[in-house]
C-alpha positions as CSV (number, residue, x, y, z in Angstrom):
1,X,137.0,-34.9,7.4
2,X,140.8,-36.2,5.2
3,X,142.3,-32.9,2.9
4,X,142.6,-33.3,-0.5
5,X,144.3,-31.6,-2.8
6,X,142.9,-28.8,-5.2
7,X,144.1,-27.0,-8.0
8,X,143.1,-23.4,-8.0
9,X,143.5,-21.4,-11.6
10,X,145.0,-17.9,-11.4
11,X,145.8,-15.5,-13.4
12,X,148.9,-15.9,-16.3
13,X,151.3,-14.9,-13.8
14,X,150.6,-14.6,-10.0
15,X,151.2,-17.8,-9.0
16,X,153.8,-17.4,-5.9
17,X,152.3,-14.2,-5.6
18,X,148.3,-16.7,-5.1
19,X,150.8,-19.1,-2.6
20,X,152.3,-16.2,-0.4
21,X,148.4,-14.8,-0.5
22,X,146.7,-17.5,0.6
23,X,149.5,-18.6,2.9
24,X,149.4,-15.5,4.8
25,X,145.9,-15.0,5.0
26,X,145.5,-18.8,6.3
27,X,147.5,-17.0,9.1
28,X,146.0,-14.1,9.2
29,X,142.0,-16.0,10.1
30,X,142.9,-18.9,11.5
31,X,142.3,-21.6,8.7
32,X,146.1,-22.9,8.8
33,X,144.8,-26.2,10.1
34,X,142.1,-26.7,6.8
35,X,144.3,-25.3,4.3
36,X,147.8,-27.1,5.0
37,X,149.7,-26.8,2.2
38,X,149.9,-24.6,-1.2
39,X,152.9,-25.4,-3.9
40,X,153.4,-24.0,-7.2
41,X,155.0,-27.1,-8.9
42,X,158.2,-26.4,-10.2
43,X,161.3,-28.4,-11.7
44,X,164.3,-27.6,-11.9
45,X,165.4,-27.9,-16.1
46,X,169.3,-27.3,-17.9
47,X,169.3,-24.1,-19.9
48,X,172.1,-22.0,-21.8
49,X,172.9,-18.7,-21.8
50,X,176.0,-16.7,-22.9
51,X,177.2,-20.5,-24.3
52,X,176.9,-21.7,-20.5
53,X,174.6,-24.2,-18.8
54,X,172.0,-23.0,-15.5
55,X,169.5,-24.1,-14.0
56,X,166.2,-22.4,-14.4
57,X,162.2,-22.8,-12.4
58,X,160.2,-23.7,-14.6
59,X,156.3,-24.3,-13.4
60,X,155.0,-27.5,-14.2
61,X,151.2,-26.5,-13.9
62,X,151.3,-22.6,-15.3
63,X,148.3,-21.2,-14.0
64,X,147.8,-23.4,-11.3
65,X,147.8,-23.8,-7.2
66,X,148.1,-26.3,-6.2
67,X,145.7,-26.3,-2.3
68,X,145.7,-29.4,0.1
69,X,142.7,-28.4,2.6
70,X,139.6,-29.8,3.9
71,X,136.5,-29.3,1.7
72,X,133.9,-26.9,3.4
73,X,131.8,-23.2,3.0
74,X,134.5,-21.2,4.7
75,X,137.8,-22.5,2.4
76,X,136.2,-23.0,-0.7
77,X,135.0,-19.6,-0.2
78,X,138.3,-18.7,2.0
79,X,140.0,-19.5,-1.6
80,X,137.8,-17.9,-4.3
81,X,138.3,-15.2,-2.7
82,X,141.9,-14.8,-3.0
83,X,142.9,-12.0,-4.8
84,X,144.7,-14.1,-8.6
85,X,142.9,-16.4,-7.8
86,X,140.1,-17.1,-10.6
87,X,138.7,-19.9,-9.4
88,X,139.4,-24.4,-9.1
89,X,140.0,-26.6,-11.5
90,X,136.8,-29.1,-12.2
91,X,134.3,-25.9,-11.2
92,X,131.7,-24.7,-13.7
93,X,131.9,-20.7,-14.0
94,X,129.2,-19.1,-12.0
95,X,127.8,-21.7,-9.9
96,X,128.1,-23.1,-6.7
97,X,129.4,-26.1,-7.2
98,X,132.0,-27.8,-5.3
99,X,135.0,-28.7,-7.7
100,X,136.0,-32.5,-7.3
101,X,139.8,-32.7,-5.7
102,X,143.0,-34.4,-7.6
103,X,143.6,-37.8,-7.9
104,X,147.0,-38.9,-5.8
105,X,148.7,-40.3,-9.0
106,X,148.0,-36.6,-10.7
107,X,149.6,-35.0,-7.8
108,X,151.9,-37.1,-7.4
109,X,153.1,-36.8,-11.0
110,X,153.0,-33.1,-9.5
111,X,154.6,-32.3,-7.5
112,X,156.7,-35.7,-6.7
113,X,159.5,-34.8,-5.3
114,X,159.3,-30.9,-5.0
115,X,162.2,-29.0,-3.0
116,X,164.8,-32.1,-3.6
117,X,167.4,-31.6,-5.5
118,X,167.7,-34.8,-7.9
119,X,172.2,-33.4,-8.6
120,X,170.6,-34.0,-12.6
121,X,169.9,-31.3,-15.1
122,X,166.1,-32.5,-17.0
123,X,168.0,-31.1,-20.2
124,X,171.5,-33.2,-21.2
125,X,174.6,-30.8,-22.6
126,X,175.5,-33.0,-25.8
127,X,178.3,-32.5,-27.0
128,X,179.5,-32.6,-31.3
129,X,180.2,-36.7,-32.3
130,X,178.1,-37.6,-29.6
131,X,175.7,-41.2,-30.1
132,X,172.9,-40.9,-29.1
133,X,168.8,-43.5,-29.1
134,X,166.5,-41.9,-30.4
135,X,163.0,-41.6,-27.6
136,X,160.4,-39.6,-28.9
137,X,158.5,-38.7,-32.4
138,X,158.3,-40.6,-35.8
139,X,162.3,-42.5,-35.9
140,X,161.8,-43.5,-32.0
141,X,163.9,-46.6,-31.0
142,X,166.3,-45.1,-33.9
143,X,170.1,-44.3,-32.9
144,X,172.6,-42.1,-34.5
145,X,175.3,-39.5,-34.3
146,X,175.1,-36.1,-33.4
147,X,175.7,-33.9,-36.0
148,X,175.0,-29.8,-34.8
149,X,174.0,-27.8,-32.2
150,X,171.7,-25.2,-32.3
151,X,172.1,-24.1,-28.4
152,X,169.1,-21.7,-28.7
153,X,166.8,-23.7,-30.4
154,X,167.7,-26.7,-28.5
155,X,167.9,-28.3,-31.5
156,X,170.1,-31.3,-32.2
157,X,170.9,-32.8,-35.5
158,X,171.1,-36.0,-35.6
159,X,173.0,-38.9,-38.9
160,X,170.7,-41.5,-38.3
161,X,170.3,-44.5,-41.0
162,X,167.4,-45.2,-42.9
163,X,166.6,-46.9,-45.8
164,X,170.2,-48.6,-45.4
165,X,170.8,-45.1,-46.2
166,X,172.6,-42.1,-43.1
167,X,169.9,-39.8,-42.9
168,X,169.5,-36.3,-41.0
169,X,167.2,-35.1,-39.1
170,X,166.3,-32.4,-36.6
171,X,165.2,-33.3,-33.3
172,X,164.7,-31.8,-29.8
173,X,167.2,-32.1,-26.9
174,X,164.1,-34.3,-25.2
175,X,163.6,-36.5,-28.1
176,X,167.3,-38.3,-27.6
177,X,169.5,-39.6,-24.7
178,X,173.1,-39.8,-24.2
179,X,174.4,-43.7,-25.4
180,X,176.0,-44.6,-22.5
């Protein structure tokens, strides 16, 4: 039987503790050959603190831990009895039905590059006067110039051409990209 990935639902904020519990307990009871990997998907993003850019790890899938395992009666029961686990994603609560494994493309989207440093933060640092392209929202495709930056809310005020006039719009950092 080939190992497949499953999403395990946890109590809020307990993802790291559940990961450690599963890893330690699987070794203690001899299931490490059937439960191969336990991952809390995170991404590194840039955030502003006290006026400085810092890298912060943010959970991509809060409240869930991904487990690569052979699904059988023993491993299914083992995971469900782990402290902090509320069940599997895709399992009907209160039934003995088995959850569906995640599709490979779903797993790749959540963990593709885990443990690999990209060298670039997800959020860029912007400066007043920078030229940007709007990449999301109703003004997608427009080009403009940053006139104001609010680092606490990660919002930008951008001047774009709208109906032949300069118009100021508010955008999230994630909705623009710097023009080279």
